[in-house]
C-alpha positions as a Markdown table, in Angstrom:
| # | Residue | x | y | z |
|---|---|---|---|---|
| 1 | Met | 265.3 | 65.4 | 230.3 |
| 2 | Val | 262.9 | 65.2 | 227.4 |
| 3 | Val | 261.2 | 61.8 | 227.2 |
| 4 | Val | 261.1 | 60.3 | 223.6 |
| 5 | Glu | 257.5 | 59.2 | 224.1 |
| 6 | Asn | 256.3 | 62.7 | 224.8 |
| 7 | Val | 258.3 | 64.0 | 221.7 |
| 8 | Ala | 256.4 | 61.5 | 219.7 |
| 9 | Phe | 253.1 | 62.5 | 221.4 |
| 10 | Val | 253.7 | 66.2 | 220.4 |
| 11 | Phe | 254.6 | 65.2 | 216.8 |
| 12 | Val | 251.4 | 63.3 | 216.4 |
| 13 | Ala | 249.4 | 66.4 | 217.8 |
| 14 | Gly | 251.4 | 68.6 | 215.3 |
| 15 | Leu | 250.7 | 66.1 | 212.4 |
| 16 | Leu | 247.0 | 66.1 | 213.3 |
| 17 | Thr | 246.9 | 69.9 | 212.8 |
| 18 | Ala | 248.5 | 69.5 | 209.4 |
| 19 | Leu | 246.1 | 66.7 | 208.4 |
| 20 | Ala | 243.2 | 69.0 | 209.3 |
| 21 | Thr | 244.3 | 71.2 | 206.5 |
| 22 | Gly | 243.2 | 68.5 | 204.0 |
| 23 | Leu | 239.7 | 68.8 | 205.4 |
| 24 | Gly | 239.6 | 72.3 | 203.8 |
| 25 | Ala | 239.6 | 70.4 | 200.4 |
| 26 | Ala | 237.2 | 67.9 | 201.5 |
| 27 | Pro | 233.9 | 69.8 | 200.5 |
| 28 | Phe | 234.9 | 69.8 | 196.9 |
| 29 | Phe | 234.1 | 66.3 | 196.7 |
| 30 | Leu | 230.6 | 67.4 | 197.3 |
| 31 | Val | 230.4 | 71.0 | 195.8 |
| 32 | Glu | 232.1 | 72.9 | 193.0 |
| 33 | Glu | 233.0 | 75.9 | 194.9 |
| 34 | Phe | 232.5 | 78.1 | 198.0 |
| 35 | Ser | 230.9 | 81.6 | 197.7 |
| 36 | Asp | 233.0 | 84.6 | 198.7 |
| 37 | Arg | 230.6 | 85.1 | 201.7 |
| 38 | Trp | 231.5 | 81.6 | 203.1 |
| 39 | Asn | 235.2 | 82.1 | 202.6 |
| 40 | Val | 235.1 | 85.4 | 204.5 |
| 41 | Leu | 233.3 | 83.9 | 207.4 |
| 42 | Leu | 235.7 | 81.0 | 207.5 |
| 43 | Trp | 238.7 | 83.4 | 207.6 |
| 44 | Gly | 236.9 | 85.4 | 210.2 |
| 45 | Leu | 236.3 | 82.2 | 212.3 |
| 46 | Ala | 239.9 | 81.4 | 212.1 |
| 47 | Ser | 241.0 | 84.9 | 213.1 |
| 48 | Gly | 238.9 | 84.9 | 216.2 |
| 49 | Ile | 239.9 | 81.4 | 217.3 |
| 50 | Met | 243.6 | 82.3 | 217.0 |
| 51 | Val | 243.5 | 85.7 | 218.7 |
| 52 | Ala | 241.3 | 84.3 | 221.5 |
| 53 | Ala | 243.5 | 81.2 | 221.9 |
| 54 | Ser | 246.5 | 83.4 | 222.1 |
| 55 | Leu | 245.3 | 85.9 | 224.6 |
| 56 | Phe | 243.2 | 83.6 | 226.7 |
| 57 | Gly | 245.6 | 80.5 | 226.5 |
| 58 | Leu | 249.3 | 81.4 | 225.7 |
| 59 | Val | 249.5 | 84.9 | 227.1 |
| 60 | Arg | 247.5 | 84.1 | 230.2 |
| 61 | Glu | 249.7 | 81.0 | 230.7 |
| 62 | Gly | 252.9 | 82.8 | 230.2 |
| 63 | Leu | 251.8 | 85.4 | 232.9 |
| 64 | Asn | 251.1 | 82.5 | 235.3 |
| 65 | Tyr | 254.7 | 81.5 | 235.0 |
| 66 | Gly | 256.1 | 84.9 | 236.2 |
| 67 | Ser | 256.3 | 88.5 | 235.3 |
| 68 | Pro | 255.9 | 90.0 | 231.8 |
| 69 | Ile | 259.9 | 90.5 | 231.9 |
| 70 | Leu | 260.2 | 87.6 | 229.5 |
| 71 | Leu | 256.7 | 87.4 | 228.1 |
| 72 | Val | 256.9 | 90.7 | 226.4 |
| 73 | Pro | 260.2 | 90.1 | 224.6 |
| 74 | Gly | 258.7 | 86.8 | 223.6 |
| 75 | Leu | 255.8 | 88.6 | 222.0 |
| 76 | Leu | 258.1 | 91.0 | 220.1 |
| 77 | Thr | 260.2 | 88.1 | 218.8 |
| 78 | Gly | 257.3 | 86.2 | 217.5 |
| 79 | Val | 256.3 | 89.4 | 215.5 |
| 80 | Val | 259.9 | 89.6 | 214.2 |
| 81 | Leu | 259.6 | 86.0 | 213.0 |
| 82 | Val | 256.6 | 86.6 | 211.0 |
| 83 | Val | 258.1 | 90.0 | 209.6 |
| 84 | Val | 261.1 | 87.8 | 208.5 |
| 85 | Ala | 259.0 | 85.1 | 206.9 |
| 86 | His | 257.0 | 87.9 | 204.9 |
| 87 | Glu | 260.3 | 89.2 | 203.7 |
| 88 | Val | 261.4 | 85.7 | 202.8 |
| 89 | Leu | 258.1 | 85.1 | 200.8 |
| 90 | Glu | 258.0 | 88.5 | 199.2 |
| 91 | Gly | 258.2 | 88.1 | 195.5 |
| 92 | Phe | 258.4 | 84.3 | 195.6 |
| 93 | Asp | 255.5 | 82.4 | 193.9 |
| 94 | His | 254.8 | 79.5 | 195.9 |
| 95 | Gly | 251.2 | 79.2 | 194.9 |
| 96 | Pro | 249.3 | 75.9 | 194.2 |
| 97 | Lys | 249.9 | 76.2 | 190.5 |
| 98 | Lys | 253.7 | 76.0 | 191.1 |
| 99 | Phe | 253.1 | 72.9 | 193.4 |
| 100 | Glu | 251.8 | 71.2 | 190.3 |
| 101 | Glu | 254.4 | 72.3 | 188.0 |
| 102 | Ala | 257.4 | 71.8 | 190.4 |
| 103 | Gly | 260.0 | 69.1 | 189.9 |
| 104 | Phe | 261.7 | 67.5 | 192.9 |
| 105 | Arg | 264.3 | 70.4 | 193.5 |
| 106 | Lys | 261.6 | 73.0 | 193.5 |
| 107 | Leu | 259.4 | 71.1 | 195.8 |
| 108 | Val | 262.3 | 70.9 | 198.2 |
| 109 | Leu | 262.6 | 74.8 | 197.9 |
| 110 | Ile | 259.0 | 75.3 | 198.3 |
| 111 | Leu | 258.8 | 73.1 | 201.4 |
| 112 | Gly | 261.7 | 75.3 | 203.0 |
| 113 | Ile | 259.7 | 78.4 | 202.2 |
| 114 | Leu | 256.6 | 76.9 | 203.9 |
| 115 | Thr | 258.5 | 75.9 | 206.9 |
| 116 | Val | 259.2 | 79.5 | 207.6 |
| 117 | His | 255.7 | 80.5 | 206.7 |
| 118 | Ser | 253.9 | 78.0 | 209.0 |
| 119 | Phe | 256.4 | 77.3 | 211.6 |
| 120 | Pro | 254.7 | 79.7 | 214.3 |
| 121 | Glu | 251.7 | 77.6 | 214.1 |
| 122 | Gly | 253.6 | 74.6 | 215.1 |
| 123 | Val | 255.4 | 76.5 | 217.9 |
| 124 | Ala | 252.1 | 77.4 | 219.4 |
| 125 | Val | 251.2 | 73.7 | 219.6 |
| 126 | Gly | 254.7 | 72.8 | 221.0 |
| 127 | Val | 254.9 | 75.5 | 223.6 |
| 128 | Ser | 251.4 | 74.5 | 224.9 |
| 129 | Phe | 252.6 | 70.9 | 225.6 |
| 130 | Ala | 255.2 | 72.1 | 228.1 |
| 131 | Glu | 253.6 | 70.4 | 231.0 |
| 132 | Leu | 253.0 | 67.1 | 229.0 |
| 133 | Gly | 253.1 | 64.2 | 231.4 |
| 134 | Leu | 253.4 | 66.2 | 234.7 |
| 135 | Ser | 249.8 | 65.4 | 235.9 |
| 136 | Gly | 249.2 | 68.9 | 237.0 |
| 137 | Ala | 252.1 | 68.9 | 239.3 |
| 138 | Asp | 252.8 | 72.5 | 238.5 |
| 139 | Gly | 249.2 | 73.4 | 239.0 |
| 140 | Gly | 248.1 | 73.3 | 235.3 |
| 141 | Glu | 244.9 | 71.3 | 234.6 |
| 142 | Thr | 245.4 | 68.1 | 232.5 |
| 143 | Ile | 243.2 | 65.5 | 231.1 |
| 144 | Ala | 244.2 | 61.8 | 230.4 |
| 145 | Val | 244.7 | 61.0 | 226.7 |
| 146 | Ala | 245.9 | 57.5 | 225.9 |
| 147 | Gly | 247.2 | 57.2 | 229.4 |
| 148 | Val | 249.3 | 60.6 | 229.2 |
| 149 | Ala | 248.4 | 63.6 | 231.3 |
| 150 | Val | 247.9 | 66.3 | 228.6 |
| 151 | Pro | 247.4 | 69.9 | 229.4 |
| 152 | Leu | 244.1 | 71.3 | 228.7 |
| 153 | Leu | 245.9 | 74.2 | 227.1 |
| 154 | Ala | 247.5 | 71.9 | 224.6 |
| 155 | Val | 244.2 | 70.4 | 223.8 |
| 156 | Phe | 242.6 | 73.8 | 223.0 |
| 157 | Met | 245.7 | 75.0 | 221.1 |
| 158 | Thr | 245.8 | 71.8 | 219.0 |
| 159 | Ala | 241.9 | 72.1 | 218.4 |
| 160 | Ala | 242.2 | 75.9 | 217.5 |
| 161 | Ile | 245.0 | 75.4 | 215.0 |
| 162 | Ser | 243.3 | 72.4 | 213.5 |
| 163 | Val | 240.2 | 74.5 | 213.1 |
| 164 | His | 242.3 | 77.3 | 211.6 |
| 165 | Asn | 243.7 | 75.0 | 209.1 |
| 166 | Val | 240.5 | 74.0 | 207.6 |
| 167 | Pro | 239.7 | 77.4 | 205.8 |
| 168 | Glu | 243.5 | 77.6 | 204.9 |
| 169 | Gly | 243.2 | 74.2 | 203.2 |
| 170 | Thr | 240.0 | 75.6 | 201.4 |
| 171 | Ala | 242.1 | 78.7 | 200.3 |
| 172 | Ile | 244.7 | 76.3 | 198.8 |
| 173 | Ala | 242.1 | 74.1 | 197.1 |
| 174 | Ile | 240.2 | 76.9 | 195.3 |
| 175 | Pro | 242.8 | 77.7 | 192.7 |
| 176 | Leu | 243.6 | 74.0 | 192.4 |
| 177 | Arg | 240.0 | 73.4 | 191.5 |
| 178 | Ser | 240.1 | 76.1 | 188.8 |
| 179 | Leu | 243.2 | 74.2 | 187.4 |
| 180 | Gly | 241.3 | 71.1 | 187.1 |
| 181 | Val | 243.3 | 69.3 | 189.9 |
| 182 | Ser | 241.6 | 66.1 | 191.1 |
| 183 | Glu | 240.0 | 66.0 | 194.6 |
| 184 | Pro | 242.6 | 63.7 | 196.2 |
| 185 | Lys | 245.4 | 65.8 | 194.9 |
| 186 | Met | 243.9 | 68.9 | 196.4 |
| 187 | Val | 243.8 | 67.2 | 199.8 |
| 188 | Trp | 247.3 | 66.2 | 199.5 |
| 189 | Trp | 248.6 | 69.7 | 198.6 |
| 190 | Ala | 246.6 | 71.1 | 201.5 |
| 191 | Val | 248.2 | 68.8 | 203.9 |
| 192 | Phe | 251.6 | 69.3 | 202.3 |
| 193 | Ser | 251.3 | 73.1 | 203.0 |
| 194 | Ser | 251.1 | 72.4 | 206.8 |
| 195 | Leu | 253.6 | 69.6 | 207.2 |
| 196 | Pro | 256.1 | 71.9 | 208.8 |
| 197 | Gln | 253.9 | 72.3 | 211.8 |
| 198 | Pro | 254.7 | 69.0 | 213.5 |
| 199 | Val | 258.4 | 69.8 | 213.1 |
| 200 | Gly | 257.8 | 73.2 | 214.6 |
| 201 | Ala | 255.7 | 71.5 | 217.5 |
| 202 | Val | 258.6 | 69.3 | 218.4 |
| 203 | Val | 261.2 | 71.9 | 218.2 |
| 204 | Ala | 259.3 | 74.2 | 220.4 |
| 205 | Tyr | 258.5 | 71.5 | 223.0 |
| 206 | Tyr | 262.0 | 70.4 | 223.1 |
| 207 | Phe | 263.3 | 73.9 | 223.8 |
| 208 | Val | 260.7 | 74.8 | 226.5 |
| 209 | Thr | 261.3 | 71.5 | 228.4 |
| 210 | Leu | 265.1 | 72.0 | 228.4 |
| 211 | Ala | 264.8 | 75.5 | 229.5 |
| 212 | Arg | 261.8 | 75.8 | 231.5 |
| 213 | Glu | 262.7 | 79.2 | 233.0 |
| 214 | Phe | 262.2 | 80.5 | 229.5 |
| 215 | Leu | 258.4 | 79.3 | 229.4 |
| 216 | Pro | 257.0 | 82.8 | 229.6 |
| 217 | Phe | 259.1 | 83.8 | 226.7 |
| 218 | Gly | 258.0 | 80.7 | 224.7 |
| 219 | Phe | 254.4 | 81.4 | 225.3 |
| 220 | Gly | 254.8 | 85.0 | 224.3 |
| 221 | Phe | 256.7 | 84.1 | 221.1 |
| 222 | Ala | 253.9 | 81.8 | 219.9 |
| 223 | Ala | 251.3 | 84.4 | 220.8 |
| 224 | Gly | 253.0 | 87.2 | 219.2 |
| 225 | Ala | 253.5 | 85.3 | 216.0 |
| 226 | Met | 249.9 | 84.1 | 215.9 |
| 227 | Ile | 248.5 | 87.3 | 216.5 |
| 228 | Tyr | 250.7 | 89.2 | 213.9 |
| 229 | Leu | 249.8 | 86.4 | 211.5 |
| 230 | Val | 246.0 | 87.0 | 211.9 |
| 231 | Ala | 246.6 | 90.7 | 211.5 |
| 232 | Thr | 248.8 | 90.5 | 208.3 |
| 233 | Glu | 247.6 | 87.4 | 206.6 |
| 234 | Phe | 244.1 | 86.2 | 207.9 |
| 235 | Val | 242.5 | 89.4 | 207.9 |
| 236 | Pro | 243.8 | 90.6 | 204.5 |
| 237 | Glu | 242.9 | 87.2 | 202.9 |
| 238 | Ala | 239.4 | 87.6 | 204.3 |
| 239 | Leu | 238.9 | 91.1 | 202.9 |
| 240 | Glu | 240.3 | 90.0 | 199.5 |
| 241 | Tyr | 237.5 | 87.4 | 199.2 |
| 242 | Gly | 235.0 | 89.9 | 200.4 |
| 243 | Gln | 235.8 | 92.9 | 198.1 |
| 244 | Asn | 232.7 | 92.3 | 196.0 |
| 245 | Leu | 230.4 | 91.9 | 198.7 |
| 246 | Ala | 228.3 | 94.7 | 200.5 |
| 247 | Gly | 230.5 | 96.6 | 202.9 |
| 248 | Gly | 233.6 | 94.9 | 201.5 |
| 249 | Gly | 233.1 | 91.7 | 203.6 |
| 250 | Lys | 233.8 | 93.4 | 206.9 |
| 251 | Arg | 230.3 | 92.4 | 208.3 |
| 252 | Glu | 231.1 | 88.6 | 207.5 |
| 253 | Leu | 234.5 | 88.9 | 208.8 |
| 254 | Leu | 233.4 | 90.4 | 212.1 |
| 255 | Thr | 230.7 | 87.8 | 212.5 |
| 256 | Gly | 233.1 | 84.9 | 211.9 |
| 257 | Ala | 235.7 | 86.6 | 214.4 |
| 258 | Leu | 233.3 | 86.9 | 217.0 |
| 259 | Ala | 232.0 | 83.3 | 216.5 |
| 260 | Gly | 235.5 | 82.1 | 216.7 |
| 261 | Ala | 236.5 | 84.2 | 219.8 |
| 262 | Leu | 233.3 | 83.0 | 221.5 |
| 263 | Ala | 234.1 | 79.3 | 220.8 |
| 264 | Met | 237.6 | 79.9 | 222.7 |
| 265 | Val | 236.1 | 81.7 | 225.8 |
| 266 | Pro | 236.2 | 78.5 | 227.9 |
| 267 | Leu | 240.1 | 78.9 | 227.8 |
| 268 | Ala | 239.5 | 81.9 | 230.2 |
| 269 | Phe | 237.9 | 79.8 | 232.8 |
| 270 | Ile | 240.5 | 76.9 | 232.9 |
């Protein structure tokens, strides 16, 4: 049975990742804009963090629960989800300018589109909390947070996606700055873009706790979605910022990615 308190705990964790997106707009309280080099480095950092967290955390954890029989289909399903999300988003202008111009009905539509776009990130958080409150009964390492036994994997995934959301928030804030939007509004729209994440976290957590035999599928699903997101969104976004840099920004992208991956290496030893 799913404990209501645990669901609330997972929702708060997902909400923290969404709030972290607002931090991406915070530097604009101090500076006018970021250089392209810094933007490439930030996207590279996010890419390295998410790939390492997926491989060292989600895939490794999925294999610990059994054979790849369910893990591999989960990986492929996660990729399919992102492909479908791209198809839904194709040709739909849901950029920050549209946020500012939208009425209530259009904002509801935009929120629906963003749910499809950011749902995999919330899923990654929710699946990582599968052993919440079990005090390591199934062999997983946990730490106590507010009196609750929280899996270390969940701590790392929440931190990883929160860090990833910071440059995403910056990417949202940059065009808003050019439109003369105030700093508080930039923070709000950055957070708004990630609000579906706590919903995705709760849905994924609820599913994997009801059907624990499908945990490898759930871990694979989250990992596949995140790795494919990095390949199809994060890397192209970074290279777009770096197109005017020497080497097209590939050096900065690689530097950021390596730094992000090294930051998540401790996952491999948990």
